[in-house]
C-alpha positions, -999 to +999 in steps of 0.1 A: +810+662-228+784+665-256+809+649-280+813+619-257+775+614-256+773+618-294+800+591-299+780+565-279+747+576-293+760+564-326+755+529-312+717+533-310+689+520-332+671+553-326+689+584-315+659+607-311+656+601-274+693+611-267+690+640-291+661+653-271+682+649-239+711+668-255+689+696-264+679+700-228+715+697-215+728+723-240+709+750-223+707+739-186+735+762-174+721+793-191+686+784-180+698+778-145+713+813-143+682+828-157+660+808-132+681+821-103+675+857-115+638+853-124+629+836-090+646+861-068+614+875-052+600+840-046+633+827-032+634+857-008+599+848+005+608+811+009+640+820+028+620+843+050+595+816+058+623+791+066+640+816+089+608+825+106+598+789+114+633+774+114+619+745+094+608+732+060+589+701+048+598+690+013+575+668-008+581+653-043+586+622-064+614+607-084+643+630-092+624+658-074+624+638-042+662+634-044+667+671-051+645+677-020+667+654+000+698+672-012+686+706+001+672+691+033+708+680+042+721+714+034+694+732+054+701+710+084+738+719+081+726+755+083+707+748+115+672+744+102+648+715+107+643+702+072+626+669+063+622+655+028+594+629+024+582+613-008+548+625-017+536+590-021+543+583+016+529+616+027+495+613+012+489+580+031+509+588+062+510+626+066+531+642+093+509+652+122+508+688+135+533+702+110+530+740+112+560+752+091+563+760+054+561+733+028+580+730-005+565+709-033+589+700-061+577+688-095+591+695-129+558+692-146+537+704-117+513+675-123+530+645-107+499+627-093+511+621-058+525+656-053+492+671-066+473+649-041+493+664-013+476+698-018+444+692+001+464+679+031+483+711+033+454+736+037+462+764+061+500+761+056+523+783+036+530+762+005+557+770-020+568+750-051+596+747-076+583+738-111+590+743-147+553+748-156+536+779-143+502+768-156+503+734-139+481+725-109+510+730-085+522+761-103+488+777-099+479+766-064+511+774-046+536+802-042+555+789-072+592+795-081+591+788-118+623+778-135+631+793-169+629+777-204+596+758-201+589+722-193+615+695-200+604+673-229+631+646-229+627+614-208+648+613-177+656+645-158+687+665-167+680+702-172+650+701-149+671+687-120+699+712-126+674+741-126+657+728-095+690+724-075+702+759-088+670+775-073+675+755-041+711+768-040+697+803-045+676+798-013+708+790+005+723+822-008+693+841+006+699+824+039+734+838+040+754+807+030+773+819+000+771+846-027+753+847-060+787+849-077+798+817-061+765+801-073+772+812-109+807+799-106+795+765-094+773+761-124+803+766-147+824+740-128+832+705-142+856+676-140+893+682-143+897+656-170+873+641-195+897+613-201+889+599-166+852+600-174+859+579-205+878+554-184+850+553-158+825+545-186+847+515-197+846+501-162+809+503-155+800+490-190+820+459-184+805+452-149+776+428-146+761+451-120+767+486-107+764+499-072+762+537-064+768+553-030+774+585-012+771+601+022+751+630+035+744+655+007+762+632-018+738+604-011+709+619-030+734+628-057+742+590-060+705+583-061+700+608-090+728+590-109+713+556-103+677+567-112+689+582-145+709+551-153+679+528-146+654+550-166+677+552-196+696+519-197+668+496-185+694+480-162+689+476-125+713+495-103+717+493-065+720+526-047+725+529-010+737+556+014+772+545+023+764+537+060+735+515+049+757+499+022+782+491+050+756+473+071+754+440+051+748+448+014+786+450+008+781+412+003+768+418-032+802+433-043+825+410-063+848+410-093+817+413-114+807+446-098+816+482-103+812+507-073+805+543-081+813+565-051+803+602-048+829+616-024+829+651-007+856+669+012+858+668+050+854+639+074+828+621+053+852+621+024+879+606+045+856+577+054+856+567+017+891+554+022+877+523+038+867+511+003+903+504-005+906+474+018+871+462+008+881+464-029+912+442-022+889+416-007+860+417-031+878+426-064+852+451-077+862+480-099+857+515-085+848+549-099+850+580-077+834+613-084+858+631-061+853+666-047+877+659-017+911+673-009+924+638-001+946+615-023+927+594-048+916+559-037+940+532-048+931+512-079+902+535-087+893+557-116+891+592-100+871+620-116+883+652-098+861+682-092+867+715-073+868+707-035+837+710-015+809+693+005+778+714-002+750+720-027+772+743-047+797+715-051+769+693-064+760+718-091+795+715-105+791+677-109+758+676-126+769+676-163+796+651-157+774+625-139+747+631-165+772+623-192+783+591-176+747+579-170+737+587-206+767+571-223+763+540-200+727+537-211+737+540-248+760+510-244+732+490-228+700+500-244+697+507-282+666+528-275+680+551-248+657+579-240+626+562-254+605+547-226+586+515-229+562+517-200+566+551-183+561+586-194+576+620-187+548+629-163+535+601-140+498+605-136+489+570-123+497+557-088 
């Protein structure tokens, strides 16, 4: 997948941004495995707190918020009350009478809204996942610090993979799967890179792209769309599939490309309804498919090992990152070099 990114990076006026991203991606699997090992004690304590209270409140911003949503779905499937709220909402409209543990997620440990949550959480057991042990959040919480240091490149790749790997490790501690299965998930990838290339061709040609998924695959779609927007400077609509079905399907046309993140099980079966919609609207369709069902007709299908959980998501990270980066390279000659933002957002 690195070769595919380098091919499209050759289109850029300045490749330094993408080279920085590649440097992060090159070590994300090894850093993820090391992070799982180095945070074992903290993960055990967080799992104990979740079991004791049967709940977890998760606060973060940007990609960290979507990672929080991802594990909140998984924890609910395991029978726990889990709620992911963006830190920017929580500081102005906190949740009354919350007594359970809290998890703050911040790559830098300095995201302004997440830091501002700290005074509102006094008296609670507050954990965090961060890449910076010396940050405000790293110092003031029971921190689970991922390996390899802070992420330097613009747009989250390695940081998101490490965060989700630690979250999957929490699920292991809660008895969901084994450490060996987690390591195996990190090594997974698409069955065919050729289909990834075809998918890129479709979304580059589209005038606008829509991303969607259900349940645990909805925040995965949001991570994809967020990365595409940050890097390509192109707007991308992203909605949970049920919400997309309630009216916004009207935006789909022959000028659109729909990117579907499809899991196994009943929710994966529901994706079959896009076939008839595609006949009517004429959009192109790309499917990141971890289901056991036949591919959707007239779609580019990128197959992954079957599953519907956080471990399945880990096996899709490098592939969707590759698609979002190459898409950006085709749209923005300065991919990875922000105009207005920065790696760490310190202004509300």
